[in-house]
N, C-alpha and C positions, 0 to 999 in steps of 0.2 A: 654722913657719906657714904657709908657702906652699902646701904641700899641702892642708891643710884650708880655706884661702883659695880655691884653684882648684876644690875639690870644691863648696865652698858656692857659689862663683860659677856653677858648672855647674847645681847644684840650682835657684839662682834662675831662671837662663834657662829651665830646664825648667818652673818654676813659670809664668813669663810666658808660655812656649809653651802649656801646658797651659790657662792661663787664656783665651789667645786662642783657642784651639781650642773650649773650652767657650762662649766668646761666640759663635763662628761656629754651632756647633751649636745652642746656646740660641735663638739669632737665627732661624736656619732652622726649627727646632721651632715656636718662637713664631708665625712667619709661616705655616706651614702650618696650624697649629691655629686661627689666626685666619681664614685663608682658608676653612676647612670651616664654620666658625660663621657667617662672613658669606655663604657661598653658601646656607645654610639660611635665614639672615635675609632674604637677597636674593629667595628664592623665594617666602617669605610676602610680602614687600613687593610683588613683581611682581604676586601676586594682588590685593592691595589696589589698587594703582596700575590694574590692567586693570579693576577694577571700580569705579573712581573713588571708593575708599572712603578718604578722607583721614582721617577721625575714627580709623579703625583704624589706619591708617598711622602717625599722630602716637602712638597709643597702643603701637604696636609699638617705636617709636623710644624712647619714655619708658622702657617696660619693661626694654628691652635696655639703655639708657644707666644706670639705677638697678642693675640686676644687675652691670654692670661699671665701676662709678664709680670704682674705685680705679685702674683701668689706662686707661679710654677717655678720652681728652681731647676728642674731637668725633666726632659721627656725622651724616651728611646723606645724604639720599636726593635725587638730582638727575636730571632728565630728560636728553634729548640735547643740549639747549642749554646745560647747566650750571644750570638755574634749580632752586632748592631747593623740593622738595615737602614734605619734613619734616627737621627738624634738632633735634639734642639742646639746641640754643640756639634757643628759639622766636623770638626778635627777627630772626633769620636768614631765617625763612620768606619765600618767594617772591623772595628775592634772587638774583642771577646769580653764581656762583663762575667767575672767570675766571682762576684761577692756572694755571700750567703743568702741575702734577699732576692736576687735575680734567680739564683739557682732553685729556691722555693717557688718563685712565681712561674717560672717555664715548666716545672713538674706539676703545678695546681691545675685542676679544672675549674677552680672557682677563683674570684678576688682574694688578693692577698695584701694585707697592710701591715705596717708597723709604725709604732710611734716613737720618735726619739725627741730630744730636746729642741724645741723650736721647729720640728719638721714632721711631716707624715709622708712615709714611703708607701704607695699604692700601685698595684699591679692588676691587670685584667686580661684574661685571655682575648686575642683578637679571632674571632670567629665569623665565617661566612659560610654557613652550612657544616664545614668542618674547621678545626683550628689551624690557622696558618701562622700565627706570630703571638707575641705577648707585648702588651703595652705597659712600660715600666717608668714610673713618674715619681718625682719628689715634690713635695707641697711646702710652702712656708706657713706655719701657725702664727706669724707675727701678727695679723689682724685679730685673730681670735684671743690671743693673750691680750692684746691692747683692750679690747672688749671687756674681757673678764677684769681687768685691772681697773677700768672705770667703774664697773659694777661694783668691785669692792670697796673702791674709794667712796662711792656713794653710800654705800652701807656704813662705812666707818664714819662719814660724816653725819649721818642720821643717828648712829650710836653716840657721836660725842654731843651732838645737840640735846639728845634726850638725858644725857648725863648732866649737863650744865643745869638743864631746867629742873629736873628732880632734886639736884642738890640745892638748889635755891629754894625750892618750894618746901623741901623737907627741914632746911634750914629755919625757915619760918613758921615750921610746927604744922604744915599743911600735908602731912604725909598721907592722912585718910583721903585727901582728895586726889591722890595721885597714884597709890598703889593699884587701886581698882581699875582706872583707866589703863595703866602699863600692862596689868594682867590681860585685859581684853585684847590690847594690841598684840601683845605676845602671842594670845591664842590665834589671832587672824593670821600673823605673820607666819605661825607655824604651819597652819593650813596651807598658806601660799607656799611655803618652802616645801611642803609635802607633795605639791601637784595641783591643789586645789586653787586655781588663779581665779574661779568665780567667787571665792570667799572675799568678803570686804569688812574692812574695820568699821566698828560702829561710830556713829557720830558722837564726839566728845564735847564737853563744855569748857570754856577757855579758849582764848585764840591760839595758844601755842598748840595745844593738843587737837584742836580742830584743824589746823593746817596740817600737822603730822599725820592725822587720820586721812585727810584728803590727799596728801602726797602718797602714802602707801596705797590708798585706793587708786590714784591714778597710775601709779606703777604696776599695780596689779592688772589693771585694765590695759596698760601698754603691753605688759608682757601676755595677756591672754589674747589680745588682737594680734600681736606679732606671732605667737604660735599658731593661731587659725590661719594667718596668711600664709605662713610657712607650709603648713599641711596642705593648703589649697593650691600653693605654687607646686608642690612636690608632686602631687596628684596630676595637676595640668601637665608638668613637665613629663612625668612617667608616661602619661597618656600619648603626648607628642613623640616621646621616643620610642614607644611601642608601635606606632604608626609609622615613623621613619625606619625603624629595623625591619617592619614588615615590607616595607617598599624596597628597601635595599636588598633584601634576601630574595624578593621577587626578581629584581633586575640581575642578580649575580646568578640566576638560573635560567633566565630567558632569553630567547633569541630576540634581538633587537628588530629584526626585518618582519618576521612572520608570526611572532607573538607566541610560538610554542616554545617547549624548553629547548635549551642549548645542548652542545655535544657534552659538555662537563655533566650537566644534570643527568643526561642518558647514560653516561657510563657509571655514575653513582647508583643509579636506579637498577641498571643491568647487574652490577656486582651484588646489590642488596637482593634482588630477585633468585639471582643463581645460588646464593647462600640459602634462602628461604626454599628453593627447590629441593636442595641437598638434604635440608632437615625434613621437608614433608614428604619426599620423593614424589613430587608432583611435577607435571611437565611444565616447560615454559618455552615460548616460540618467539622469534626475533624475526623482524621484517627490515630488509633494506630496500629502500625505494629510491629510485633515480628518474629523473624527468628526462624523457627520451629526446635527443636533438635539441637540448635547450640552448646551446649557443647560437643556433640559428635565430631564436627568438631575439636575443640580444643583438645579433649582428644586423637583423632586417628591422627590428622595432625600436631598438635601444634598450639601455640597462634599466630606466625606469619601468618600461614594459616588462621586462624580465623580473624585477622586482615585484611587480604586482601580480604576475603569474604565479611566482613562488606563494605570495601570501594566499592567493585563491587556492591553489592546490592543497596547502596546509589546512585551510578552512574544511575543504571538501573531505580529505582524508580523515580529519578529527571526528567529522560529523558520522563517520562508519564506525568509529571505535567505541569501545565501552569506557565507563567512568574509570574503571582499574587500570585501562590500559594506557600507555604513556607515548606520546608523540614528540620527537625532537628533531631539530634540524642537524644533521650529522655534518654538513659542509657544503657549501657551493650549492649545487641543485639536489642534493642527496637528503633523504629523511630516514629516521630510523624509528622503530616501534617496539616496545616491549610489550608483550602479550602474557600476563602472569596466568597460572592455571590453565594454559592452553596446549593440547596435543597437537600433533603435526596436521592433522586433517582439519581441526578448526582453525589452526594458523593459516593454512591455504585458503580456507573459505574466507577468513578475514582479509587476507591479501588480495583475493579476486574481488571481493566487495569493494575495497579501496581503488583498485585498478579500474573497475567498471564505473564507479562513480566519478574518477577523474575523467575518463573518456566521455561519459555522458553529460556531466554537468559543466566542466571547464570549458568544453567546447560550444555551449548554448551561444547563440548569437553570432557565431563564427567571427569573433573580432580578433583573433590571431591569424597570422600568415600561414600558419600550417596547423594540422590537427595535433592537439596536445594529448600525449600518452604517458604513461609511466611503466617501467619494467620494475618487478619485485623479486627479490631472492628471500626464500624463507628457510630458517634454521631453527630446530627443536632440541631442547635440553630433555634426556641426555643423548639422544640418538645421534646429533650431528656435533655434539662437543659438550664438553663437561665443565668448562671454565668460561668467563665472559669473552677471553680472547679467541679460543677456538670455535665459539658460537659466531662471533663477528666474522672470522674468518670463513666460516662454512656459508653464512648468509651472504657475504660479499662475493664469493665465488660464484653462488648460486645466481646472483645479481648479473654477474657477467656472462653466464650462460645464457640468461634470458637476452641479453644485449646481443650476442652473437646469433642467437636463435631467430632475430627479426624484431625485436623489441615488442612493447605493448603486450606483456604476458607474465604469468607467475611461474617461478621455477622453484621448486623445493630443493633442499641441499642434496638429497640422495639422487635426485635426477641429475643435478649438476655433476655429481661425483663419475 
């Protein structure tokens, strides 16, 4: 009975090793999948926080909580101070989470996780261009633990069956017919336990050993198929999330009417270009463009016609710019342009090209009730301002000077002064 006892103990040990390996792999796979899901949720949440849309943020949390109610224990969106902006438990709204995990999460630029008995705490930054909040969650590991327990029980059952078979055969003096097949099975199981799921147990003689070999091979085949399916699903899901993230990022910085960049993206780009100009001591020009007498178009032709006019002007102005320039809708009928590496003379020339293109191309066919023109104010770093705010003020003042001077013209900031 010693030999089958030793073999059974070895298989039990392998069972626990395999179960522990499954635990580690399962926990890592679970963490990676949860991080990917939370990054997608974090991007959407960041857009809502950026827009101060708390109602949609609460709806997002409620929908995600309902979809994951069997595994999700808690979900909270917190700001940099740990204040709860939205929570799966509404009574915790606007409270401050001051636990060690939350403090670590809001201070980290990468996902943070922690394992505890039966739970996974996981947090990711909520970014949409910049970081707006942090998504903090707790997940139940009950399903994973149950799967591991089932695997361990299966392995223990196999070990017990093998022990009984070996004991009976050895008791009848047939040890030489058993030891060699068992060693072959052990070698195959060790390869599988080491990660070689393509390894297979040899075909053995005898009904019991043949069934055992087939069961092990079926288990290895099932595990191999499961791993391949999981890897394929992760790749597909990652690709989907990357595409979704790209669409959400574009939506977050794009004006929905004209298709050019929005006010927030313009402010970010202007701040970045001013910093670069300060480092390189290279000039930077800013254009403020306003559609002349735009209200008359809305009043006489209706708002849909006004919207179409704004889209057309955006297309025409964009066609006159370089790839390195940035056109954004500043608000209403105003547009703004950032011209990197552009001195004042070139900035004025770019503004004149845009003004002339609008006057010539937008009025083709005479479909508007009035002649469409634009007025443009030009400001240049560092002549007219050294900060984003002072450049905008200078360009805006130049724009109003152009308006007062009769519209349909380009006025540089120094002329406005």
